[in-house]
SEKE-346399 format. One line per 3 residues: number of its first residue (from 1); their letters; for each residue x, y, z of C-alpha. Coordinates in nm, 4 decimals. Each point is the difference from the previous one (the first is absolute). Layout:
<rs>
NUM	a	X:Y:Z  ...
</rs>
This chain:
<rs>
1	msr	13.2862:5.3027:4.2377  0.0855:0.3107:0.2000  0.3017:0.0283:0.2170
4	kgk	-0.0560:0.1027:0.3582  0.2490:0.2643:0.0958  0.1567:0.0078:0.3554
7	ray	-0.2240:0.2379:0.1964  0.1813:0.2423:0.2286  -0.1020:-0.0179:0.3545
10	vpk	-0.2119:0.2929:0.1067  0.0596:0.1056:0.3571  -0.2939:0.0135:0.2439
13	pfe	-0.0948:0.3395:0.1345  0.1625:-0.0569:0.3224  0.3321:-0.1154:-0.1651
16	sie	0.0865:0.3078:-0.2081  -0.0924:0.3580:-0.1218  -0.1203:-0.0203:-0.3545
19	gvp	0.1643:0.2698:-0.2271  0.3218:0.0307:0.2069  0.3244:-0.0955:-0.1780
22	gar	0.1038:-0.3452:0.1074  -0.3488:-0.0737:0.1149  0.0108:-0.3504:-0.1630
25	vya	0.3452:-0.0858:0.1226  -0.0071:-0.2605:0.2854  0.2348:-0.2038:0.2119
28	siy	-0.0968:-0.3630:0.0504  0.1360:-0.2106:0.2821  -0.1001:-0.3527:0.0331
31	vpm	-0.0744:-0.1808:0.3214  0.2776:-0.2512:-0.0178  0.2441:0.2886:0.0157
34	lqs	-0.1874:0.1677:0.2855  0.0125:-0.3402:0.2058  0.3739:-0.0518:-0.0806
37	kay	0.2624:0.0005:0.2597  0.1818:0.2649:-0.2017  -0.2927:0.2387:0.0087
40	rnl	-0.0396:-0.0498:0.3782  0.3679:0.0803:0.0460  -0.0720:0.3589:-0.1568
43	tng	-0.0735:0.3051:0.1967  -0.3285:0.1839:-0.0656  0.2093:0.2693:-0.1780
46	art	0.1652:-0.2434:-0.2204  -0.3332:-0.1651:-0.0925  -0.1509:0.3385:-0.0748
49	lyt	0.3085:0.0797:-0.2226  -0.0306:-0.3372:-0.1829  -0.3698:0.0742:-0.0794
52	fmk	0.1024:0.3430:-0.1463  0.2769:-0.1612:-0.1987  -0.2424:-0.2701:-0.1300
55	aqy	-0.2108:0.2972:-0.1394  0.3020:0.0693:-0.2228  -0.0650:-0.3388:-0.1665
58	rga	-0.3289:0.0895:-0.1270  0.1026:0.3641:-0.0560  0.2878:0.1420:-0.2062
61	hla	0.2569:-0.2476:-0.1092  0.3586:0.0834:-0.0856  0.0109:-0.0262:-0.3811
64	ehl	0.3584:-0.1120:-0.0274  -0.0460:-0.2665:0.2895  -0.1962:-0.3150:0.0529
67	ete	-0.3534:0.0185:0.1288  0.1095:-0.1190:0.3300  0.2235:0.2931:0.0539
70	fvf	-0.0912:0.3280:0.1457  0.1227:0.3258:0.1568  -0.0907:0.0989:0.3405
73	nwa	0.2160:0.2732:0.1650  -0.0109:0.2221:0.3088  -0.1713:0.2900:-0.1828
76	man	-0.2831:-0.2298:-0.1052  -0.0580:-0.1359:0.3376  0.0300:0.3395:0.1752
79	kty	-0.1578:0.2489:-0.2473  -0.2255:-0.2122:-0.2245  -0.1439:-0.2399:0.2605
82	gly	0.0747:0.1753:0.3275  0.1288:-0.3350:0.1554  0.3108:0.1143:0.1753
85	tnk	0.1523:0.3027:0.1803  0.3171:-0.1998:0.0939  0.2278:-0.0839:-0.2895
88	rqf	0.1829:-0.2592:0.2148  -0.3186:-0.1897:0.0771  -0.0931:-0.0058:-0.3651
91	ytd	0.3363:-0.1737:-0.0919  -0.0327:-0.2271:0.3086  -0.3471:-0.1194:-0.1354
94	idr	0.1389:-0.0659:-0.3500  0.2891:-0.2027:0.1447  -0.2631:-0.2010:0.1931
97	lvq	-0.1842:-0.0667:-0.3229  0.3154:-0.1175:-0.1633  0.1042:-0.2235:0.2962
100	ngf	-0.3413:-0.1556:-0.0013  -0.0018:-0.0742:-0.3656  -0.2645:0.2426:-0.1325
103	iev	0.2210:0.2122:-0.2168  0.3639:-0.0072:-0.1388  0.2159:0.3005:-0.0705
106	veh	0.0812:0.0033:-0.3679  0.1949:0.3142:-0.0140  0.1180:0.2452:0.2699
109	gkn	0.0034:0.3450:-0.1168  0.1856:0.1539:0.2970  0.3331:0.0495:-0.1634
112	trt	-0.1446:0.0954:-0.3439  -0.2688:0.2285:0.1527  -0.2747:-0.1913:-0.1929
115	kni	-0.2974:-0.1808:0.1325  0.0222:-0.3477:0.1755  -0.1611:-0.2739:-0.2090
118	yry	-0.1730:-0.2930:0.1717  -0.1528:-0.3154:-0.0989  -0.2840:-0.1946:0.1562
121	sdk	0.1198:-0.3340:0.1150  -0.1543:-0.3337:0.1232  0.2823:-0.0875:0.2434
124	wks	-0.2581:0.0750:0.2842  -0.1417:-0.3401:-0.0716  0.3168:-0.1712:0.1386
127	it	0.0300:0.2031:0.3287  -0.0657:-0.2281:0.2923
</rs>
């Protein structure tokens, strides 16, 4: 009896650019989250930031940390993704994501001059 392997999802032509690094990395956000009170509390900037943070879940993981932990810093938001020109707004949106239960801060790197480490959270479910 043959064993069926898990087939990787192949993006549709309107979803990605084949041959580009990261072309098969995606960010899934489910409808219950989109309909939640916590998600409605977010600004459009915070929603967009969360979408890019979710791409880190399917992208590169930190080898020494849990699968739910990721790094997302100002340089990544500004230079890699072109999301922000205002550093203060970037950190305000991160604070909104923390306050509404989408992410948690695992490690602040401010005093050690290392990257901040975040963890995905399900606390958004209890926001009413």
